[in-house]
MITORDREN-56872 format. One record per residue (C-alpha): z, x negated, y negated. Coordinates in Angstrom, 1 decimal. Layout:
[[Z; X; Y]]
...
END
This chain:
[[0.0; 0.0; 0.0]]
[[-1.0; -1.5; -3.4]]
[[1.3; -1.5; -6.4]]
[[-1.0; 0.9; -8.2]]
[[-0.8; 3.5; -5.4]]
[[3.0; 3.1; -5.2]]
[[3.2; 3.9; -8.9]]
[[1.0; 7.0; -8.5]]
[[3.1; 8.3; -5.6]]
[[6.3; 7.9; -7.6]]
[[5.0; 9.5; -10.7]]
[[3.3; 12.5; -9.0]]
[[6.5; 13.8; -7.4]]
[[4.8; 17.2; -6.7]]
[[2.3; 15.5; -4.5]]
[[5.1; 13.8; -2.6]]
[[6.9; 17.1; -2.1]]
[[3.8; 18.9; -0.9]]
[[3.1; 16.2; 1.6]]
[[6.3; 17.0; 3.5]]
[[5.2; 18.9; 6.6]]
[[8.1; 21.4; 6.5]]
[[7.4; 22.3; 2.9]]
[[3.6; 22.6; 3.6]]
[[4.2; 24.9; 6.6]]
[[6.8; 27.1; 4.8]]
[[4.4; 27.6; 1.9]]
[[1.5; 28.5; 4.2]]
[[3.7; 31.0; 6.1]]
[[4.9; 32.4; 2.8]]
[[1.3; 32.9; 1.7]]
[[0.4; 34.7; 4.9]]
[[3.4; 37.0; 4.5]]
[[3.0; 37.6; 0.8]]
[[0.6; 40.5; 0.6]]
[[3.2; 43.4; 0.7]]
[[5.2; 41.8; -2.0]]
[[2.2; 41.2; -4.3]]
[[1.2; 44.9; -3.7]]
[[4.7; 45.9; -5.0]]
[[4.1; 43.7; -8.0]]
[[0.9; 45.6; -8.7]]
[[2.8; 48.8; -9.1]]
[[5.3; 47.2; -11.5]]
[[2.6; 45.6; -13.6]]
[[1.0; 49.1; -14.2]]
[[-2.5; 47.6; -14.2]]
[[-4.1; 51.0; -14.4]]
[[-3.2; 51.1; -18.1]]
[[-6.1; 50.2; -20.3]]
[[-4.3; 47.4; -22.2]]
[[-2.8; 45.9; -19.1]]
[[-6.1; 46.0; -17.3]]
[[-7.8; 44.1; -20.1]]
[[-5.1; 41.4; -20.0]]
[[-5.5; 41.2; -16.3]]
[[-9.2; 40.8; -16.5]]
[[-8.8; 38.0; -19.1]]
[[-6.3; 36.3; -16.7]]
[[-8.8; 36.4; -13.9]]
[[-11.5; 35.0; -16.1]]
[[-9.2; 32.2; -17.1]]
[[-8.2; 31.6; -13.5]]
[[-11.8; 31.2; -12.5]]
[[-12.8; 29.0; -15.5]]
[[-9.7; 26.8; -14.8]]
[[-10.7; 26.2; -11.2]]
[[-14.4; 25.6; -12.2]]
[[-13.3; 23.0; -14.7]]
[[-11.0; 21.3; -12.2]]
[[-13.7; 21.3; -9.5]]
[[-16.2; 19.8; -12.0]]
[[-13.6; 17.1; -12.9]]
[[-13.1; 16.3; -9.2]]
[[-16.8; 16.2; -8.5]]
[[-17.4; 13.8; -11.5]]
[[-14.6; 11.5; -10.2]]
[[-15.4; 11.6; -6.4]]
[[-19.2; 11.7; -6.3]]
[[-19.7; 8.4; -8.2]]
[[-17.0; 6.7; -6.1]]
[[-18.6; 8.0; -2.8]]
[[-22.2; 7.2; -3.7]]
[[-21.3; 3.9; -5.4]]
[[-19.4; 2.6; -2.3]]
[[-22.1; 3.8; 0.0]]
[[-25.0; 2.1; -1.9]]
[[-23.0; -1.1; -2.5]]
[[-21.2; -1.6; 0.8]]
[[-22.7; 0.9; 3.2]]
[[-21.6; 4.1; 4.8]]
[[-19.4; 2.3; 7.3]]
[[-17.3; 1.0; 4.4]]
[[-16.8; 4.5; 3.1]]
[[-15.5; 5.6; 6.4]]
[[-13.5; 2.6; 7.6]]
[[-12.3; 0.5; 4.6]]
[[-8.6; 0.8; 3.7]]
[[-9.5; -0.3; 0.2]]
[[-11.6; 2.8; -0.3]]
[[-8.5; 5.0; 0.2]]
[[-6.1; 2.7; -1.6]]
[[-8.1; 2.0; -4.8]]
[[-8.8; 5.6; -6.0]]
[[-9.9; 8.0; -3.4]]
[[-6.5; 8.4; -1.8]]
[[-5.2; 9.7; -5.1]]
[[-8.1; 12.1; -5.6]]
[[-7.6; 13.4; -2.0]]
[[-4.0; 14.2; -2.7]]
[[-4.7; 16.0; -5.9]]
[[-7.5; 18.0; -4.2]]
[[-5.0; 18.9; -1.4]]
[[-2.4; 20.0; -3.9]]
[[-5.0; 22.3; -5.7]]
[[-5.5; 24.2; -2.5]]
[[-2.0; 25.7; -2.9]]
[[-3.0; 27.1; -6.3]]
[[-6.1; 28.7; -4.7]]
[[-3.7; 31.0; -2.8]]
[[-4.0; 33.0; -6.1]]
[[-7.5; 34.1; -5.1]]
[[-6.0; 36.3; -2.4]]
[[-3.1; 37.5; -4.6]]
[[-5.6; 38.6; -7.3]]
[[-7.5; 40.6; -4.8]]
[[-4.3; 42.4; -3.8]]
[[-3.5; 43.1; -7.5]]
[[-7.0; 44.6; -7.8]]
[[-6.0; 46.9; -5.0]]
[[-8.4; 45.3; -2.5]]
[[-7.7; 44.3; 1.1]]
[[-8.1; 40.5; 1.7]]
[[-10.3; 39.8; 4.7]]
[[-9.4; 37.6; 7.7]]
[[-11.9; 35.1; 6.3]]
[[-10.0; 35.0; 3.1]]
[[-6.7; 34.2; 4.7]]
[[-8.2; 31.8; 7.3]]
[[-10.0; 29.9; 4.6]]
[[-7.0; 29.3; 2.3]]
[[-4.4; 28.7; 5.0]]
[[-6.6; 26.6; 7.1]]
[[-7.8; 24.2; 4.4]]
[[-4.2; 23.4; 3.4]]
[[-3.2; 22.5; 7.0]]
[[-6.4; 20.4; 7.6]]
[[-6.3; 18.7; 4.3]]
[[-2.6; 17.8; 4.9]]
[[-3.5; 16.3; 8.2]]
[[-6.3; 14.2; 6.6]]
[[-4.1; 13.0; 3.7]]
[[-1.1; 12.3; 6.0]]
[[-3.3; 9.9; 8.0]]
[[-5.0; 8.3; 5.0]]
[[-8.4; 9.4; 6.4]]
[[-11.5; 8.2; 4.5]]
[[-13.6; 11.0; 6.0]]
[[-11.9; 13.4; 3.6]]
[[-14.5; 12.2; 1.1]]
[[-17.0; 14.7; 2.7]]
[[-15.0; 17.9; 2.2]]
[[-13.9; 16.6; -1.2]]
[[-17.3; 15.9; -2.7]]
[[-19.0; 18.9; -1.2]]
[[-16.3; 21.4; -1.8]]
[[-15.8; 20.3; -5.4]]
[[-19.5; 20.7; -6.2]]
[[-19.7; 24.1; -4.5]]
[[-16.5; 25.4; -6.2]]
[[-17.8; 24.4; -9.6]]
[[-20.7; 26.8; -9.2]]
[[-18.7; 29.4; -7.3]]
[[-15.9; 29.8; -9.7]]
[[-18.3; 29.7; -12.7]]
[[-20.1; 32.6; -11.1]]
[[-16.8; 34.5; -10.4]]
[[-15.8; 34.1; -14.0]]
[[-19.2; 35.5; -15.2]]
[[-19.1; 38.3; -12.6]]
[[-15.6; 39.4; -13.8]]
[[-17.2; 39.9; -17.2]]
[[-19.9; 42.1; -15.7]]
[[-22.7; 39.7; -14.8]]
[[-24.3; 40.3; -11.5]]
[[-26.9; 37.9; -10.1]]
[[-29.5; 38.7; -7.5]]
[[-29.1; 35.1; -6.3]]
[[-25.5; 35.4; -5.3]]
[[-26.5; 35.2; -1.6]]
[[-27.7; 31.7; -2.2]]
[[-24.2; 30.7; -3.2]]
[[-23.0; 31.9; 0.1]]
[[-25.7; 29.9; 1.9]]
[[-24.7; 26.8; -0.1]]
[[-21.1; 27.3; 1.1]]
[[-22.3; 27.5; 4.7]]
[[-24.5; 24.4; 4.2]]
[[-21.5; 22.4; 3.0]]
[[-19.7; 23.1; 6.3]]
[[-22.7; 21.8; 8.3]]
[[-23.2; 18.7; 6.2]]
[[-19.5; 18.0; 6.1]]
[[-19.1; 18.3; 9.9]]
[[-22.1; 16.1; 10.6]]
[[-21.3; 13.5; 7.9]]
[[-17.7; 13.1; 8.9]]
[[-18.7; 12.7; 12.5]]
[[-19.8; 9.1; 11.6]]
[[-16.1; 8.1; 11.9]]
[[-16.3; 8.5; 15.7]]
[[-19.3; 6.1; 16.0]]
[[-18.6; 3.4; 13.4]]
[[-15.8; 1.8; 15.4]]
[[-13.4; 2.2; 12.5]]
[[-9.9; 0.7; 13.1]]
[[-8.5; 4.0; 12.1]]
[[-5.3; 5.4; 13.5]]
[[-5.8; 7.7; 16.5]]
[[-4.2; 10.5; 14.5]]
[[-6.9; 10.2; 11.9]]
[[-9.6; 11.1; 14.4]]
[[-7.4; 13.9; 15.7]]
[[-7.1; 15.2; 12.2]]
[[-10.9; 15.0; 11.8]]
[[-11.4; 17.0; 15.0]]
[[-9.0; 19.7; 13.6]]
[[-10.9; 19.8; 10.4]]
[[-14.2; 20.1; 12.2]]
[[-13.0; 23.0; 14.4]]
[[-11.7; 24.7; 11.2]]
[[-15.1; 24.2; 9.5]]
[[-16.9; 25.6; 12.5]]
[[-14.8; 28.7; 12.3]]
[[-15.6; 29.0; 8.7]]
[[-19.3; 28.7; 9.4]]
[[-19.1; 31.6; 11.9]]
[[-17.0; 33.8; 9.7]]
[[-19.2; 33.2; 6.6]]
[[-22.3; 33.9; 8.7]]
[[-20.9; 37.2; 9.8]]
[[-19.9; 38.1; 6.2]]
[[-23.3; 37.1; 4.9]]
[[-25.0; 39.2; 7.6]]
[[-23.0; 42.3; 6.7]]
[[-23.2; 41.8; 2.9]]
[[-26.8; 40.6; 2.5]]
[[-28.5; 41.4; 5.8]]
[[-29.4; 44.9; 4.8]]
[[-30.2; 47.8; 7.1]]
[[-33.6; 49.4; 7.5]]
[[-33.6; 53.0; 6.6]]
[[-34.2; 55.3; 9.5]]
[[-37.5; 57.1; 9.4]]
[[-37.1; 60.9; 9.5]]
[[-39.7; 62.1; 12.0]]
[[-41.7; 65.0; 10.6]]
[[-41.9; 67.7; 13.2]]
[[-45.4; 68.2; 14.6]]
[[-46.9; 71.4; 16.0]]
[[-45.2; 70.9; 19.4]]
[[-41.8; 70.3; 17.9]]
[[-42.0; 73.5; 15.8]]
[[-42.9; 75.6; 18.7]]
[[-40.3; 73.9; 21.0]]
[[-37.4; 74.6; 18.6]]
[[-36.8; 78.2; 18.0]]
[[-35.8; 79.5; 14.6]]
[[-32.0; 80.0; 14.0]]
[[-30.8; 83.3; 15.4]]
[[-33.8; 83.8; 17.7]]
[[-33.7; 83.1; 21.5]]
[[-36.1; 80.8; 23.2]]
[[-39.1; 82.7; 24.8]]
[[-38.4; 81.1; 28.2]]
[[-34.7; 82.0; 28.0]]
[[-35.6; 85.6; 27.1]]
[[-37.9; 85.8; 30.1]]
[[-35.2; 84.5; 32.4]]
[[-32.8; 87.1; 31.1]]
[[-35.3; 90.0; 31.8]]
[[-35.7; 88.7; 35.4]]
END
């Protein structure tokens, strides 16, 4: 551990606290159990009132803009570090060098991990809007905290893949959410979902290099990578199902116009079929 990293860890006490496994697990469990309590808060806030509803809308816009700005900052810090190391020293250095983690990326990964706790607010805002959070929503937010913790706890360089990809996607995603809250609707929203799914595929394949470069990484780092990849594969399936339901569309059923035979075959209401009448006379 370098002196610079030691100073960073001592100064950022919140990061040190959030890295404690018991604290992390308790916060994740509290998040998963929080929906009924947030629903009660919705009643107390009286969000149906016009004035309160406006303030709530402004808060949502601020929330999304804040996350968009943070994601942009993270992208501007992590992408040059990632691409610069790759072009200068090669991809193996990105995955295997302890210096890559210790110099700057380790700090960025910890900050990125900590930000995932704040993103719990995405679910709480849905509940305050009287909407039911989906399984995808909860799996997404709870799973990323656990898997990011595993990667940070093992000082895993492969975290650079979810960091650079997710920060770029979230910059666009939260910018769109802020605009959508103000009434903007884009016909290209489905492409944002496709971009999210693409990042899972690229992240899974990119981080897989750790297995083949012969890095002298701890065994637990590779186990953490496998956990992250299983989580990302689950996200890919769930996002695909969501996209199919939301954007797949259903073909309207054609109403068959009755032909001459169908008209004669179906008797008018209140009148018996000729064949049935003949049977009754017999």
